[in-house]
Backbone as CSV, one residue per row, in Angstrom:
resi,resn,N_x,N_y,N_z,CA_x,CA_y,CA_z,C_x,C_y,C_z
1,MET,80.813,-26.137,-0.441,81.746,-25.018,-0.628,81.928,-24.747,-2.119
2,LYS,81.496,-23.587,-2.573,81.634,-23.250,-3.982,83.050,-22.767,-4.275
3,GLN,83.533,-23.080,-5.476,84.852,-22.653,-5.896,84.771,-22.040,-7.279
4,HIS,85.710,-21.134,-7.561,85.752,-20.454,-8.840,87.062,-20.816,-9.545
5,LYS,87.403,-20.055,-10.522,88.630,-20.285,-11.278,89.829,-20.334,-10.334
6,LYS,90.683,-21.320,-10.562,91.839,-21.525,-9.695,92.790,-20.336,-9.749
7,ILE,93.188,-19.872,-8.551,94.181,-18.800,-8.441,95.568,-19.407,-8.591
8,LEU,96.380,-18.862,-9.490,97.731,-19.377,-9.700,98.808,-18.338,-9.402
9,ASN,98.604,-17.111,-9.902,99.603,-16.050,-9.771,99.100,-14.985,-8.804
10,VAL,99.873,-14.740,-7.756,99.424,-13.886,-6.658,100.420,-12.753,-6.430
11,LEU,99.905,-11.561,-6.254,100.708,-10.397,-5.853,100.310,-10.005,-4.442
12,ILE,101.303,-9.871,-3.565,101.060,-9.426,-2.197,101.717,-8.066,-2.014
13,ILE,100.920,-7.055,-1.754,101.429,-5.709,-1.486,101.505,-5.516,0.018
14,GLY,102.666,-5.046,0.492,102.896,-4.951,1.929,103.453,-6.249,2.475
15,SER,104.367,-6.836,1.722,104.851,-8.189,2.026,105.823,-8.254,3.192
16,LYS,106.328,-7.120,3.644,107.253,-7.148,4.771,106.559,-6.940,6.106
17,GLY,105.258,-6.692,6.080,104.497,-6.579,7.317,104.180,-7.947,7.896
18,PHE,103.568,-7.957,9.056,103.282,-9.202,9.774,102.405,-10.147,8.947
19,ILE,101.246,-9.663,8.509,100.347,-10.523,7.751,100.920,-10.817,6.368
20,GLY,101.438,-9.793,5.698,101.973,-9.981,4.360,103.101,-10.987,4.306
21,HIS,103.988,-10.960,5.299,105.117,-11.895,5.359,104.627,-13.332,5.495
22,HIS,103.680,-13.550,6.420,103.145,-14.899,6.609,102.363,-15.361,5.377
23,LEU,101.632,-14.442,4.760,100.833,-14.808,3.594,101.738,-15.183,2.424
24,PHE,102.818,-14.441,2.242,103.775,-14.770,1.186,104.321,-16.184,1.374
25,ASN,104.792,-16.477,2.572,105.354,-17.808,2.831,104.310,-18.907,2.630
26,TYR,103.084,-18.642,3.084,102.023,-19.643,2.968,101.707,-19.940,1.504
27,PHE,101.537,-18.896,0.698,101.215,-19.113,-0.712,102.359,-19.805,-1.448
28,CYS,103.604,-19.465,-1.099,104.758,-20.133,-1.709,104.750,-21.625,-1.375
29,GLU,104.500,-21.942,-0.107,104.471,-23.342,0.325,103.343,-24.118,-0.351
30,ARG,102.285,-23.394,-0.727,101.139,-24.044,-1.370,101.324,-24.188,-2.876
31,GLY,102.473,-23.722,-3.397,102.789,-23.921,-4.800,102.330,-22.828,-5.744
32,PHE,101.912,-21.693,-5.201,101.515,-20.571,-6.049,102.760,-19.853,-6.579
33,GLN,102.599,-19.158,-7.697,103.629,-18.234,-8.172,103.345,-16.901,-7.487
34,VAL,104.275,-16.436,-6.663,103.991,-15.290,-5.806,104.981,-14.159,-6.061
35,TRP,104.444,-12.992,-6.316,105.219,-11.758,-6.354,104.910,-10.997,-5.071
36,ASP,105.886,-10.263,-4.560,105.596,-9.427,-3.395,106.175,-8.049,-3.598
37,ALA,105.519,-7.078,-3.000,105.881,-5.677,-3.187,105.853,-4.955,-1.848
38,ASP,106.861,-4.118,-1.633,106.917,-3.293,-0.428,107.884,-2.146,-0.686
39,VAL,108.080,-1.313,0.317,108.917,-0.132,0.128,110.397,-0.431,0.291
40,VAL,110.739,-1.585,0.850,112.142,-1.936,1.098,112.428,-3.294,0.469
41,PHE,113.545,-3.405,-0.238,113.913,-4.672,-0.868,114.396,-5.664,0.177
42,ASP,114.039,-6.926,-0.026,114.475,-7.990,0.874,115.655,-8.728,0.233
43,TYR,116.854,-8.438,0.729,118.046,-9.043,0.155,118.296,-10.449,0.682
44,THR,117.482,-10.927,1.611,117.737,-12.223,2.240,117.201,-13.390,1.413
45,ASN,116.396,-13.097,0.397,115.803,-14.172,-0.377,115.832,-13.808,-1.861
46,SER,116.825,-14.320,-2.569,117.005,-13.963,-3.974,115.975,-14.618,-4.885
47,LYS,115.193,-15.562,-4.360,114.206,-16.268,-5.171,112.888,-15.507,-5.260
48,ARG,112.743,-14.433,-4.509,111.483,-13.713,-4.488,111.347,-12.833,-5.731
49,TYR,110.150,-12.818,-6.284,109.842,-11.909,-7.380,109.436,-10.583,-6.737
50,PHE,110.438,-9.764,-6.407,110.178,-8.622,-5.539,110.038,-7.334,-6.353
51,LEU,109.036,-6.528,-6.005,108.797,-5.247,-6.647,108.897,-4.149,-5.597
52,ILE,109.705,-3.142,-5.877,109.944,-2.073,-4.904,108.946,-0.939,-5.116
53,LEU,108.320,-0.519,-4.032,107.382,0.595,-4.068,108.036,1.860,-3.540
54,ASP,107.549,2.992,-4.006,108.015,4.291,-3.537,107.069,4.761,-2.437
55,SER,107.585,4.882,-1.219,106.727,5.257,-0.090,106.186,6.680,-0.216
56,GLU,106.856,7.519,-1.025,106.426,8.907,-1.163,105.477,9.116,-2.342
57,ASN,105.381,8.124,-3.224,104.557,8.286,-4.419,103.878,6.961,-4.733
58,SER,102.656,6.829,-4.308,101.973,5.537,-4.425,101.357,5.364,-5.812
59,ASP,102.217,5.373,-6.834,101.798,5.062,-8.193,102.106,3.587,-8.430
60,PHE,101.078,2.783,-8.571,101.257,1.341,-8.668,101.283,0.845,-10.110
61,SER,101.417,1.772,-11.054,101.389,1.382,-12.462,102.463,0.359,-12.785
62,SER,103.690,0.604,-12.298,104.802,-0.287,-12.635,104.580,-1.702,-12.096
63,VAL,103.832,-1.808,-11.022,103.577,-3.116,-10.417,102.697,-3.975,-11.319
64,PHE,101.777,-3.332,-12.044,100.798,-4.079,-12.836,101.078,-4.065,-14.344
65,GLN,102.050,-3.290,-14.793,102.313,-3.179,-16.221,103.042,-4.392,-16.797
66,ASN,103.948,-4.976,-16.022,104.888,-5.938,-16.583,104.629,-7.391,-16.218
67,GLU,103.731,-7.640,-15.273,103.417,-9.006,-14.866,101.900,-9.193,-14.874
68,SER,101.478,-10.445,-14.885,100.054,-10.755,-14.895,99.695,-11.532,-13.631
69,TYR,98.654,-11.084,-12.926,98.253,-11.710,-11.672,96.789,-12.131,-11.732
70,ASP,96.510,-13.238,-11.077,95.116,-13.648,-10.893,94.507,-12.969,-9.674
71,LEU,95.362,-12.657,-8.701,94.896,-12.130,-7.419,95.910,-11.156,-6.854
72,CYS,95.428,-10.035,-6.346,96.255,-9.087,-5.595,95.674,-8.969,-4.194
73,VAL,96.526,-9.160,-3.190,96.107,-9.000,-1.796,96.849,-7.811,-1.218
74,ASN,96.107,-6.823,-0.770,96.726,-5.625,-0.194,96.838,-5.759,1.317
75,CYS,98.059,-6.041,1.780,98.344,-6.140,3.220,99.049,-4.893,3.734
76,SER,99.142,-3.870,2.915,99.859,-2.662,3.311,98.948,-1.726,4.091
77,GLY,99.528,-0.659,4.619,98.746,0.358,5.319,99.215,0.581,6.734
78,ALA,98.700,1.636,7.346,98.991,1.923,8.748,98.065,1.069,9.605
79,ALA,98.629,0.394,10.615,97.851,-0.614,11.347,97.572,-0.243,12.798
80,SER,97.809,0.998,13.189,97.660,1.369,14.594,96.492,2.330,14.804
81,VAL,95.563,1.921,15.672,94.458,2.799,16.052,94.991,4.068,16.699
82,TYR,95.951,3.911,17.588,96.441,5.043,18.375,97.256,6.007,17.525
83,ASP,98.036,5.475,16.582,98.772,6.343,15.675,97.826,7.121,14.773
84,SER,96.698,6.514,14.415,95.747,7.206,13.540,95.117,8.398,14.243
85,ILE,95.008,8.322,15.555,94.475,9.460,16.315,95.491,10.596,16.331
86,LYS,96.768,10.240,16.426,97.835,11.249,16.447,98.137,11.802,15.056
87,ASN,98.041,10.958,14.037,98.394,11.365,12.680,97.351,10.822,11.707
88,SER,96.204,11.448,11.703,95.090,10.980,10.894,95.396,11.069,9.400
89,LYS,96.153,12.079,9.000,96.456,12.262,7.579,97.255,11.087,7.027
90,LYS,98.232,10.630,7.783,99.044,9.492,7.346,98.188,8.241,7.232
91,SER,97.340,8.016,8.226,96.449,6.854,8.201,95.524,6.907,6.992
92,TYR,94.986,8.079,6.713,94.086,8.249,5.569,94.799,7.927,4.257
93,TYR,96.004,8.418,4.123,96.749,8.193,2.878,97.067,6.712,2.695
94,LEU,97.593,6.081,3.735,98.036,4.689,3.609,96.891,3.698,3.537
95,ASN,95.805,3.980,4.255,94.695,3.022,4.334,93.574,3.278,3.342
96,THR,93.537,4.479,2.779,92.431,4.825,1.883,92.917,5.229,0.501
97,VAL,93.770,6.243,0.415,94.263,6.721,-0.888,95.001,5.615,-1.620
98,ASN,95.845,4.875,-0.913,96.602,3.810,-1.563,95.692,2.736,-2.154
99,VAL,94.583,2.449,-1.471,93.644,1.454,-2.001,93.058,1.937,-3.326
100,TYR,92.702,3.213,-3.382,92.202,3.776,-4.645,93.256,3.660,-5.735
101,ASN,94.503,4.002,-5.402,95.560,3.983,-6.408,95.864,2.575,-6.902
102,ILE,95.813,1.588,-6.016,96.011,0.201,-6.441,94.903,-0.209,-7.404
103,LEU,93.669,0.075,-7.041,92.540,-0.312,-7.889,92.547,0.444,-9.214
104,ASP,92.998,1.674,-9.193,93.095,2.440,-10.437,94.107,1.804,-11.379
105,ALA,95.215,1.325,-10.836,96.214,0.642,-11.661,95.681,-0.687,-12.183
106,ILE,94.933,-1.418,-11.340,94.312,-2.666,-11.795,93.349,-2.390,-12.940
107,LYS,92.543,-1.342,-12.801,91.583,-0.978,-13.852,92.297,-0.694,-15.175
108,LYS,93.414,0.005,-15.109,94.119,0.410,-16.326,94.855,-0.748,-16.997
109,PHE,95.476,-1.616,-16.185,96.405,-2.592,-16.752,95.971,-4.047,-16.620
110,GLN,95.185,-4.376,-15.586,94.804,-5.775,-15.376,93.387,-5.875,-14.808
111,PRO,92.391,-5.503,-15.592,91.018,-5.456,-15.067,90.448,-6.808,-14.660
112,ASN,91.123,-7.909,-15.025,90.638,-9.233,-14.621,91.274,-9.729,-13.332
113,CYS,92.185,-8.952,-12.758,92.836,-9.340,-11.508,91.880,-9.133,-10.337
114,LYS,91.669,-10.169,-9.542,90.848,-10.052,-8.342,91.628,-9.302,-7.258
115,PHE,90.895,-8.576,-6.416,91.541,-7.741,-5.402,90.940,-7.996,-4.032
116,ILE,91.808,-8.342,-3.071,91.405,-8.471,-1.668,92.061,-7.359,-0.876
117,ASN,91.265,-6.607,-0.144,91.813,-5.590,0.749,91.569,-5.999,2.200
118,LEU,92.613,-5.860,3.019,92.477,-6.197,4.429,91.871,-5.018,5.169
119,SER,90.607,-5.145,5.512,89.928,-4.147,6.323,90.077,-4.550,7.785
120,SER,89.169,-4.107,8.636,89.327,-4.342,10.066,87.978,-4.336,10.770
121,ALA,87.896,-5.100,11.858,86.714,-5.049,12.714,86.560,-3.679,13.366
122,ALA,87.595,-2.846,13.277,87.516,-1.491,13.843,86.403,-0.667,13.198
123,VAL,85.926,-1.067,12.027,84.824,-0.332,11.396,83.552,-0.416,12.232
124,TYR,83.405,-1.478,13.042,82.178,-1.664,13.824,82.128,-0.767,15.061
125,GLY,83.299,-0.426,15.611,83.306,0.275,16.892,82.784,-0.639,17.988
126,ASN,81.799,-0.163,18.728,81.128,-0.996,19.734,79.817,-1.504,19.144
127,PRO,79.791,-2.749,18.677,78.569,-3.271,18.035,77.381,-3.283,18.995
128,GLN,76.206,-3.079,18.448,74.986,-3.133,19.253,74.588,-4.566,19.562
129,HIS,75.039,-5.503,18.743,74.676,-6.911,18.908,75.920,-7.785,18.742
130,LEU,75.982,-8.861,19.529,77.026,-9.867,19.378,76.373,-11.226,19.189
131,PRO,76.891,-12.066,18.315,78.031,-11.775,17.446,77.671,-10.749,16.371
132,VAL,78.657,-9.983,15.939,78.420,-8.913,14.978,78.537,-9.469,13.558
133,SER,77.492,-9.247,12.776,77.496,-9.724,11.389,77.945,-8.607,10.457
134,GLU,78.193,-8.970,9.216,78.638,-7.993,8.225,77.566,-6.944,7.925
135,ASN,76.326,-7.216,8.328,75.231,-6.268,8.084,75.039,-5.271,9.222
136,GLU,75.841,-5.414,10.267,75.736,-4.501,11.413,76.074,-3.072,10.984
137,SER,75.443,-2.093,11.628,75.735,-0.694,11.321,77.171,-0.349,11.713
138,ILE,77.709,0.642,11.043,79.120,1.012,11.179,79.258,2.224,12.088
139,HIS,80.037,2.077,13.175,80.266,3.194,14.094,81.714,3.175,14.587
140,PRO,82.682,3.448,13.717,84.094,3.381,14.128,84.414,4.371,15.239
141,LEU,85.376,3.993,16.094,85.771,4.811,17.236,87.074,5.565,17.004
142,SER,87.657,5.410,15.824,88.959,6.015,15.556,89.078,6.370,14.085
143,PRO,90.000,7.285,13.739,90.267,7.547,12.313,90.634,6.281,11.560
144,TYR,91.366,5.382,12.203,91.735,4.114,11.576,90.496,3.358,11.101
145,GLY,89.493,3.245,11.969,88.266,2.559,11.596,87.526,3.266,10.471
146,VAL,87.514,4.597,10.518,86.874,5.382,9.455,87.571,5.133,8.123
147,HIS,88.899,5.155,8.139,89.655,5.016,6.896,89.522,3.614,6.315
148,LYS,89.439,2.605,7.174,89.237,1.245,6.680,87.852,1.112,6.029
149,TYR,86.864,1.770,6.613,85.530,1.706,6.023,85.484,2.456,4.688
150,LEU,86.172,3.595,4.613,86.241,4.322,3.346,86.888,3.454,2.265
151,ALA,87.904,2.678,2.644,88.553,1.785,1.681,87.573,0.726,1.183
152,GLU,86.702,0.237,2.070,85.678,-0.713,1.642,84.760,-0.075,0.605
153,GLN,84.413,1.179,0.821,83.546,1.874,-0.120,84.236,2.095,-1.465
154,ILE,85.544,2.302,-1.432,86.303,2.425,-2.678,86.286,1.100,-3.436
155,CYS,86.437,-0.001,-2.711,86.345,-1.320,-3.346,84.976,-1.508,-3.993
156,LYS,83.939,-1.068,-3.313,82.588,-1.170,-3.860,82.434,-0.270,-5.091
157,GLU,83.009,0.905,-5.036,82.948,1.830,-6.174,83.562,1.197,-7.423
158,PHE,84.733,0.603,-7.270,85.413,0.030,-8.432,84.671,-1.200,-8.954
159,TYR,83.992,-1.920,-8.086,83.186,-3.046,-8.569,81.927,-2.535,-9.275
160,ASP,81.232,-1.604,-8.644,79.961,-1.124,-9.183,80.126,-0.396,-10.510
161,TYR,81.165,0.433,-10.626,81.284,1.311,-11.790,82.343,0.883,-12.795
162,GLU,83.276,0.020,-12.371,84.348,-0.398,-13.281,84.379,-1.910,-13.506
163,GLY,83.602,-2.658,-12.720,83.562,-4.097,-12.886,84.771,-4.832,-12.329
164,ILE,85.569,-4.152,-11.492,86.740,-4.790,-10.891,86.268,-5.697,-9.749
165,LYS,86.776,-6.907,-9.724,86.358,-7.878,-8.709,87.086,-7.603,-7.399
166,THR,86.331,-7.219,-6.366,86.926,-6.817,-5.095,86.287,-7.538,-3.923
167,CYS,87.031,-7.563,-2.828,86.567,-8.207,-1.600,87.283,-7.566,-0.419
168,SER,86.547,-7.219,0.626,87.112,-6.607,1.826,86.971,-7.556,3.005
169,LEU,88.070,-7.778,3.726,88.068,-8.693,4.864,88.140,-7.898,6.166
170,ARG,87.091,-8.027,6.966,87.074,-7.363,8.277,87.736,-8.294,9.287
171,ILE,89.023,-8.081,9.472,89.827,-8.963,10.312,89.699,-8.522,11.771
172,PHE,89.477,-9.493,12.635,89.365,-9.196,14.061,90.764,-9.242,14.688
173,SER,90.936,-9.797,15.858,92.207,-9.648,16.592,93.183,-10.762,16.225
174,VAL,94.015,-10.483,15.220,94.995,-11.467,14.781,96.236,-11.400,15.667
175,TYR,96.831,-12.553,15.916,98.055,-12.623,16.721,98.873,-13.790,16.203
176,GLY,100.113,-13.897,16.662,100.921,-15.051,16.296,102.395,-14.730,16.243
177,VAL,103.177,-15.766,15.995,104.627,-15.650,15.951,105.036,-14.588,14.936
178,GLY,105.904,-13.671,15.376,106.390,-12.610,14.515,105.749,-11.257,14.755
179,LEU,104.675,-11.213,15.536,103.991,-9.937,15.779,104.649,-9.223,16.952
180,ASN,105.300,-8.106,16.669,106.014,-7.370,17.717,105.302,-6.070,18.071
181,LYS,103.998,-6.173,18.263,103.171,-5.062,18.752,101.856,-5.650,19.234
182,GLN,101.010,-4.798,19.757,99.677,-5.165,20.246,99.751,-5.953,21.559
183,LEU,98.621,-6.544,21.950,98.410,-7.003,23.317,99.503,-7.924,23.845
184,TYR,99.756,-9.023,23.183,100.644,-10.040,23.763,102.104,-9.591,23.754
185,TRP,102.481,-8.842,22.738,103.826,-8.258,22.730,103.982,-7.276,23.880
186,ASP,102.948,-6.472,24.086,102.983,-5.498,25.182,103.057,-6.215,26.533
187,LEU,102.307,-7.291,26.688,102.361,-8.064,27.936,103.763,-8.615,28.169
188,TYR,104.372,-9.122,27.116,105.731,-9.662,27.240,106.722,-8.566,27.601
189,LYS,106.665,-7.435,26.895,107.630,-6.354,27.138,107.511,-5.814,28.562
190,LYS,106.300,-5.759,29.085,106.104,-5.246,30.437,106.766,-6.138,31.488
191,THR,106.900,-7.417,31.196,107.543,-8.313,32.169,109.041,-8.043,32.288
192,LYS,109.604,-7.320,31.323,111.049,-7.065,31.332,111.427,-5.907,32.249
193,THR,110.465,-5.042,32.561,110.797,-3.813,33.285,109.929,-3.545,34.507
194,ASN,108.927,-4.372,34.764,107.994,-4.082,35.858,107.851,-5.269,36.807
195,LYS,107.838,-4.970,38.109,107.557,-6.009,39.099,106.058,-6.261,39.203
196,HIS,105.293,-5.180,39.040,103.841,-5.300,39.015,103.339,-4.577,37.769
197,ILE,102.537,-5.256,36.988,102.097,-4.731,35.696,100.671,-4.212,35.815
198,VAL,100.474,-2.974,35.368,99.149,-2.365,35.362,98.678,-2.277,33.914
199,LEU,97.507,-2.839,33.650,96.968,-2.905,32.299,95.743,-2.008,32.164
200,TYR,95.530,-1.494,30.961,94.345,-0.684,30.687,93.071,-1.526,30.820
201,GLY,91.966,-0.843,31.053,90.657,-1.478,31.053,90.319,-2.185,32.346
202,THR,89.259,-2.967,32.292,88.779,-3.701,33.464,89.154,-5.185,33.406
203,GLY,89.531,-5.639,32.220,89.782,-7.065,32.017,88.564,-7.794,31.483
204,TYR,87.401,-7.168,31.582,86.173,-7.785,31.091,85.886,-7.403,29.635
205,GLU,86.704,-6.544,29.069,86.625,-6.314,27.632,86.921,-7.642,26.921
206,SER,86.450,-7.784,25.708,86.642,-9.067,25.022,87.043,-8.852,23.571
207,ARG,87.700,-9.890,23.017,88.116,-9.878,21.625,87.855,-11.255,21.011
208,ASP,87.845,-11.270,19.700,87.727,-12.519,18.942,89.085,-12.750,18.274
209,PHE,89.912,-13.593,18.897,91.290,-13.784,18.446,91.368,-14.834,17.346
210,ILE,92.234,-14.568,16.362,92.503,-15.543,15.315,94.008,-15.619,15.099
211,ASN,94.535,-16.828,15.094,95.966,-17.024,14.887,96.335,-16.727,13.439
212,ILE,97.537,-16.240,13.233,97.987,-15.836,11.901,97.907,-17.003,10.917
213,PHE,98.170,-18.217,11.367,98.098,-19.356,10.457,96.671,-19.583,9.965
214,ASP,95.699,-19.452,10.876,94.309,-19.582,10.459,93.888,-18.419,9.565
215,LEU,94.450,-17.251,9.813,94.113,-16.098,8.978,94.563,-16.307,7.535
216,VAL,95.805,-16.739,7.324,96.269,-16.906,5.946,95.510,-18.042,5.260
217,ARG,95.124,-19.073,6.013,94.274,-20.129,5.463,92.932,-19.545,5.014
218,ALA,92.381,-18.687,5.841,91.091,-18.075,5.516,91.192,-17.230,4.251
219,ILE,92.301,-16.517,4.096,92.473,-15.688,2.896,92.510,-16.554,1.645
220,GLU,93.206,-17.679,1.716,93.230,-18.577,0.557,91.828,-19.104,0.250
221,ILE,91.103,-19.526,1.273,89.752,-20.051,1.077,88.854,-18.999,0.444
222,ILE,88.944,-17.773,0.950,88.123,-16.680,0.416,88.490,-16.401,-1.039
223,SER,89.790,-16.451,-1.350,90.227,-16.182,-2.725,89.629,-17.174,-3.710
224,GLU,89.329,-18.375,-3.242,88.779,-19.413,-4.106,87.253,-19.414,-4.127
225,CYS,86.624,-18.906,-3.068,85.173,-19.085,-2.916,84.354,-17.804,-2.998
226,SER,84.953,-16.665,-2.754,84.192,-15.419,-2.794,83.754,-15.099,-4.224
227,ASN,82.626,-14.434,-4.355,82.165,-13.957,-5.661,82.902,-12.706,-6.107
228,PHE,83.586,-12.034,-5.175,84.314,-10.800,-5.472,83.384,-9.743,-6.069
229,GLU,82.204,-9.655,-5.516,81.236,-8.632,-5.924,81.175,-7.556,-4.843
230,ALA,82.356,-6.969,-4.571,82.513,-6.029,-3.456,82.101,-6.687,-2.148
231,ASP,82.416,-7.976,-2.018,82.054,-8.734,-0.823,82.732,-8.166,0.421
232,VAL,82.040,-8.266,1.545,82.592,-7.911,2.852,82.462,-9.136,3.736
233,ILE,83.584,-9.572,4.334,83.594,-10.841,5.060,84.309,-10.691,6.398
234,ASN,83.642,-11.086,7.478,84.304,-11.153,8.785,85.314,-12.294,8.789
235,VAL,86.502,-12.014,9.323,87.517,-13.057,9.451,87.929,-13.130,10.914
236,ALA,87.504,-14.197,11.575,87.757,-14.405,13.000,87.431,-15.862,13.288
237,ASN,87.386,-16.219,14.567,87.033,-17.591,14.938,85.648,-17.713,15.552
238,GLY,84.949,-16.577,15.703,83.601,-16.621,16.245,83.551,-16.943,17.727
239,GLU,84.632,-16.603,18.447,84.710,-16.915,19.874,85.085,-15.655,20.656
240,GLU,84.284,-15.330,21.632,84.536,-14.149,22.464,85.358,-14.554,23.685
241,ILE,86.525,-13.923,23.839,87.428,-14.231,24.953,87.741,-12.936,25.702
242,SER,87.539,-12.949,27.016,87.803,-11.751,27.803,89.307,-11.483,27.866
243,ILE,89.650,-10.225,27.996,91.066,-9.856,28.095,91.686,-10.460,29.344
244,LYS,90.929,-10.498,30.448,91.497,-11.073,31.676,91.841,-12.557,31.487
245,ASP,91.015,-13.273,30.745,91.305,-14.682,30.480,92.485,-14.833,29.529
246,ALA,92.561,-13.957,28.534,93.677,-14.008,27.593,95.004,-13.727,28.299
247,VAL,94.994,-12.732,29.185,96.206,-12.398,29.945,96.598,-13.570,30.840
248,LYS,95.625,-14.151,31.503,95.885,-15.291,32.402,96.521,-16.460,31.650
249,ILE,95.984,-16.752,30.465,96.544,-17.851,29.668,97.986,-17.551,29.285
250,PHE,98.237,-16.354,28.779,99.585,-16.014,28.314,100.587,-16.038,29.452
251,TYR,100.245,-15.418,30.564,101.197,-15.352,31.683,101.372,-16.711,32.377
252,SER,100.478,-17.651,32.125,100.626,-18.970,32.741,101.829,-19.731,32.199
253,PHE,102.347,-19.308,31.041,103.486,-20.003,30.449,104.825,-19.538,31.027
254,PHE,104.839,-18.409,31.721,106.077,-17.877,32.268,106.505,-18.687,33.494
255,GLU,107.792,-18.841,33.680,108.313,-19.612,34.811,107.973,-18.951,36.135
256,ASP,108.133,-17.630,36.199,107.819,-16.896,37.420,106.396,-16.373,37.358
257,GLU,105.739,-16.319,38.494,104.381,-15.780,38.543,104.418,-14.289,38.254
258,ILE,103.507,-13.821,37.410,103.451,-12.416,37.014,102.353,-11.713,37.814
259,SER,102.735,-10.615,38.470,101.767,-9.825,39.222,101.206,-8.727,38.305
260,TYR,99.872,-8.669,38.193,99.275,-7.660,37.316,97.890,-7.288,37.821
261,SER,97.420,-6.141,37.378,96.078,-5.673,37.705,95.588,-4.782,36.571
262,PHE,94.292,-4.463,36.607,93.689,-3.612,35.584,93.340,-2.260,36.194
263,SER,93.644,-1.193,35.458,93.475,0.163,35.974,92.024,0.637,35.931
264,GLY,91.218,0.034,35.082,89.852,0.505,34.890,89.747,1.638,33.890
265,GLU,90.891,2.147,33.432,90.927,3.259,32.482,90.932,2.720,31.056
266,ALA,89.996,3.179,30.253,89.921,2.739,28.858,90.808,3.612,27.985
267,ARG,91.358,3.018,26.946,92.138,3.782,25.982,91.231,4.279,24.859
268,LYS,91.478,5.495,24.424,90.679,6.094,23.356,90.778,5.237,22.102
269,GLY,89.628,4.949,21.503,89.605,4.162,20.276,89.408,2.678,20.491
270,ASP,89.501,2.228,21.751,89.342,0.799,22.039,87.862,0.418,22.150
271,PRO,87.413,-0.607,21.433,86.051,-1.113,21.629,85.960,-1.888,22.933
272,ILE,84.744,-2.201,23.355,84.557,-2.937,24.605,84.505,-4.435,24.342
273,ASN,83.524,-4.885,23.585,83.359,-6.327,23.366,83.243,-6.644,21.881
274,TRP,83.926,-7.700,21.492,83.871,-8.172,20.106,83.665,-9.683,20.055
275,ARG,82.770,-10.079,19.197,82.667,-11.471,18.762,82.063,-11.453,17.372
276,ALA,82.708,-12.125,16.441,82.289,-12.070,15.047,81.280,-13.154,14.717
277,ASP,80.313,-12.812,13.904,79.471,-13.797,13.242,80.237,-14.229,11.987
278,ILE,80.676,-15.470,11.948,81.473,-15.941,10.808,80.690,-16.949,9.962
279,THR,79.384,-16.775,9.931,78.540,-17.650,9.116,78.986,-17.662,7.663
280,LYS,79.271,-16.477,7.122,79.689,-16.393,5.719,81.013,-17.108,5.503
281,LEU,81.979,-16.875,6.374,83.285,-17.527,6.254,83.153,-19.038,6.399
282,ASN,82.334,-19.472,7.346,82.115,-20.913,7.524,81.477,-21.555,6.292
283,SER,80.643,-20.799,5.597,79.966,-21.341,4.413,80.952,-21.665,3.299
284,TYR,82.147,-21.063,3.360,83.199,-21.357,2.377,84.023,-22.582,2.775
285,GLY,83.778,-23.094,3.975,84.505,-24.269,4.428,85.565,-23.995,5.475
286,TYR,85.622,-22.749,5.982,86.640,-22.424,6.994,86.276,-22.999,8.352
287,LYS,87.252,-23.595,9.010,87.150,-24.007,10.402,88.470,-23.663,11.087
288,PRO,88.443,-23.069,12.294,89.696,-22.761,12.993,90.447,-24.022,13.364
289,THR,91.765,-23.947,13.355,92.591,-25.107,13.685,93.491,-24.875,14.901
290,ILE,93.676,-23.616,15.294,94.584,-23.313,16.407,93.816,-22.583,17.500
291,ASP,93.646,-23.243,18.667,92.959,-22.583,19.777,93.914,-21.610,20.459
292,LEU,93.361,-20.760,21.322,94.155,-19.686,21.905,95.290,-20.223,22.782
293,ASP,95.041,-21.265,23.546,96.094,-21.840,24.393,97.288,-22.301,23.564
294,THR,97.008,-23.006,22.487,98.076,-23.504,21.625,98.808,-22.357,20.949
295,GLY,98.048,-21.401,20.427,98.658,-20.269,19.740,99.510,-19.411,20.652
296,LEU,99.050,-19.201,21.883,99.812,-18.376,22.818,101.049,-19.107,23.331
297,LYS,100.988,-20.416,23.423,102.194,-21.165,23.795,103.262,-21.025,22.707
298,GLU,102.853,-21.091,21.458,103.784,-20.883,20.351,104.361,-19.470,20.392
299,TYR,103.498,-18.501,20.691,103.953,-17.110,20.757,104.932,-16.924,21.916
300,TYR,104.628,-17.517,23.065,105.524,-17.436,24.215,106.884,-18.048,23.880
301,ASP,106.886,-19.206,23.258,108.151,-19.851,22.899,108.969,-18.969,21.965
302,TRP,108.285,-18.212,21.120,108.990,-17.303,20.198,109.571,-16.097,20.929
303,VAL,108.772,-15.430,21.757,109.238,-14.184,22.367,110.383,-14.434,23.353
304,VAL,110.378,-15.558,24.059,111.433,-15.783,25.070,112.768,-16.064,24.420
305,LYS,112.777,-16.364,23.141,114.037,-16.586,22.433,114.631,-15.306,21.861
306,LEU,113.866,-14.214,21.912,114.336,-12.960,21.349,115.328,-12.282,22.272
307,LYS,116.249,-11.548,21.684,117.248,-10.801,22.480,116.789,-9.351,22.552
308,ASN,115.901,-9.075,23.464,115.455,-7.706,23.657,115.007,-7.515,25.086
């Protein structure tokens, strides 16, 4: 496992989101000096080096003018495939324009700061081959996937023409404690109002799930080992799990038996099968530590304690 200059000072943009929040806590626990930035101030933790962003004007100059960072991780942006279909302009601005503006500020004020942007497996669409490698052709099924790929190209532009060290992470299906959207949250919420639950698809669709704890570990490993030459890296566990099996595992933790079926109707923008080739990530020394059964039990224990 190759390593580069030690990362000490880290800026996390989008720190109040699911991934950003976990990444902030993880880096703090690991002894890094961490700044975080988002559109809303967090009054619950006075020890945070917090920078407030303007949601209407994504000028990141103030973020980079007054402090020095070894690494900036962009966890911000619109994260919904379905919302991007309804409001493509918003998705484009948050997932693409903001990436350009962050890199432009880095170029002006801190050209030695490394930059990681969180991309998505959505850029692949329905891959022709599984496991899908980073060299697979790009066929996104939604504006969200298109905008994430455009952001990757912006990262490449700033590396090729400005020498800014960049890296794009194609994250597959992340889940874990604190995530109040997507598959498992939806499964939980449906148990509150339905005697029989009807789910989209056939159940034979598949995903490559990665627990949030393994994801933040992977980000740290990549920050130390990537060349940052506009690198593109799959981040997943390299395991294909059918939706029907994932649902079965999650609902097995409930005290009462859950009645459910699949409608056979696909949702627009949803891929069919995913499994990542994580050869590159493994070469940095990454190994998954949380299997799906363990991760979903933790998630179940979290959701049943919520008052909703």
